[in-house]
C-alpha positions in Angstrom: -42.3 300.1 105.2 -38.9 299.9 106.8 -40.1 302.4 109.4 -43.1 300.2 110.2 -40.9 297.1 110.9 -38.4 299.3 112.8 -41.2 300.7 115.1 -42.5 297.2 115.7 -39.1 295.9 116.6 -38.2 298.8 118.9 -41.5 298.9 120.6 -41.8 295.2 121.2 -38.1 294.9 122.3 -38.5 298.0 124.5 -41.5 296.5 126.3 -39.6 293.2 126.8 -36.6 295.0 128.2 -38.8 297.2 130.5 -40.5 294.0 131.9 -37.1 292.4 132.4 -35.8 295.4 134.3 -38.9 295.6 136.4 -38.7 291.9 137.2 -35.1 292.3 138.3 -36.2 294.9 140.9 -39.2 292.8 142.0 -41.8 295.1 140.4 -42.7 292.9 137.4 -44.2 289.8 139.1 -47.5 289.8 137.2 -48.3 290.2 133.5 -50.6 293.2 134.0 -51.8 293.3 130.4 -53.3 289.8 130.3 -56.2 290.0 127.9 -58.0 286.7 128.6 -61.4 287.8 129.8 -62.2 284.3 131.2 -59.2 284.4 133.5 -60.0 284.7 137.2 -57.2 284.9 139.8 -57.7 283.0 143.0 -55.2 282.0 145.6 -53.8 279.1 143.6 -52.9 281.1 140.5 -55.2 280.0 137.7 -52.6 281.3 135.2 -51.0 277.8 135.2 -54.1 276.3 133.5 -53.8 277.6 129.9 -51.4 278.9 127.3 -52.0 282.6 127.3 -51.0 283.9 123.8 -52.3 287.4 124.3 -50.4 288.5 127.4 -48.2 291.6 127.3 -45.1 289.5 127.3 -46.1 287.2 124.5 -47.5 290.0 122.3 -44.4 292.2 122.8 -42.1 289.3 121.9 -44.2 288.6 118.9 -44.1 292.3 117.9 -40.3 292.4 118.3 -39.8 289.3 116.2 -42.2 290.5 113.6 -40.3 293.8 113.2 -36.9 292.1 113.2 -37.8 289.5 110.7 -39.5 292.1 108.5 -36.4 294.3 108.6 -34.2 291.3 107.7 -36.5 290.4 104.8 -36.5 293.9 103.4 -32.7 294.2 103.9 -32.4 291.0 101.8 -34.3 292.7 99.0 -37.4 290.6 99.4 -40.6 292.2 98.0 -43.1 293.6 100.6 -45.8 291.1 99.7 -43.4 288.3 100.8 -41.8 290.1 103.7 -45.1 290.6 105.6 -46.2 286.9 105.7 -42.7 285.7 106.4 -42.4 288.1 109.4 -45.7 286.7 110.8 -44.4 283.2 111.3 -41.6 284.0 113.7 -43.9 286.4 115.5 -46.4 283.7 116.1 -43.7 281.3 117.1 -42.2 283.8 119.6 -45.7 284.4 121.1 -46.3 280.7 121.6 -42.8 280.1 123.0 -43.1 283.0 125.5 -46.6 281.9 126.5 -45.3 278.3 127.0 -42.3 279.4 129.1 -44.4 281.7 131.3 -46.8 278.8 131.9 -43.9 276.6 132.8 -42.5 279.2 135.2 -45.9 279.7 136.8 -46.1 276.0 137.6 -43.1 276.4 139.8 -44.9 279.0 141.9 -46.1 278.0 145.4 -48.2 280.0 147.8 -46.2 278.6 150.7 -49.2 277.7 152.9 -48.7 274.5 154.9 -51.5 272.1 154.5 -51.4 269.9 157.6 -53.8 267.3 156.1 -50.9 266.4 153.8 -49.0 265.3 156.9 -51.3 262.3 157.6 -49.3 259.1 157.0 -45.9 260.9 157.2 -43.2 259.7 159.5 -41.8 262.0 162.2 -39.5 261.9 165.1 -40.4 262.9 168.7 -38.5 266.0 169.6 -40.0 266.8 173.0 -41.4 263.7 174.9 -45.1 263.1 174.4 -47.1 262.0 177.5 -49.3 258.9 177.0 -53.1 258.6 176.8 -53.5 262.0 175.1 -52.8 263.8 178.5 -50.9 266.6 176.9 -48.8 267.5 173.8 -45.2 266.9 173.1 -43.4 268.0 169.9 -42.4 266.2 166.8 -40.3 267.2 163.8 -40.9 266.0 160.2 -40.7 267.1 156.6 -43.8 268.6 155.0 -44.0 270.3 151.6 -40.2 270.4 151.3 -39.7 272.0 154.7 -38.7 270.6 158.1 -41.2 271.7 160.7 -41.9 271.2 164.4 -45.4 270.9 165.7 -47.3 269.8 168.9 -48.5 266.2 168.9 -50.4 263.8 171.2 -50.6 260.1 171.3 -53.5 257.9 172.4 -51.1 255.1 173.6 -48.2 255.0 176.0 -45.7 257.9 176.5 -43.2 258.5 173.7 -39.6 259.6 174.4 -37.3 261.9 172.4 -36.0 260.2 169.2 -38.9 257.8 168.9 -40.0 257.3 165.3 -43.8 258.0 164.9 -46.4 258.1 162.2 -48.9 261.0 162.0 -52.5 259.5 161.9 -54.7 262.6 162.4 -54.8 266.4 162.5 -57.0 267.8 165.2 -58.4 271.3 165.7 -55.8 274.0 166.1 -53.1 272.0 164.2 -52.5 269.4 166.9 -51.3 266.2 165.4 -52.1 262.7 166.6 -49.2 260.2 166.3 -48.6 256.5 167.0 -45.2 254.7 167.2 -44.0 253.6 163.8 -43.8 249.8 163.8 -40.2 248.6 163.2 -39.4 247.0 159.9 -39.1 243.2 160.2 -35.5 242.0 160.0 -34.7 239.4 157.3 
């Protein structure tokens, strides 16, 4: 029975080390052995939604901990009937912990696509003067989705000079933004 626990520990630990090595070289981005049949992958990474206990990472961690705990129990002279169930508890705990950690890491993922509709209501600064009456675009700079970006903008009112604070009120076709001057804060 020692050989059984040893094989479990070596195989589970080996798979974990292989995945770690592949991840360091950028080859292990996805858990290829995900066994959840209901899981569908779309552009927004559905993997964030649930706790996947039966992925390759969580199963290999469980197998490694099962083997190590079983070996420790047999080394401590525990009978086999006690070593087996005792080894299962850390295996299940390791599976749950790895699944939870992977879910937490996947929440940090971002596809990086800018969603201009999120800019509506944001404050910006005129970078290149904007002609009045929507006669043509100028450029503004603002923060969107943790990035500073520069885009074309028009205004329905009077012309806006460089450095004028503006508020984005609409996104038109082609990513053209409509802005209006930001009203100044009243002084107390």
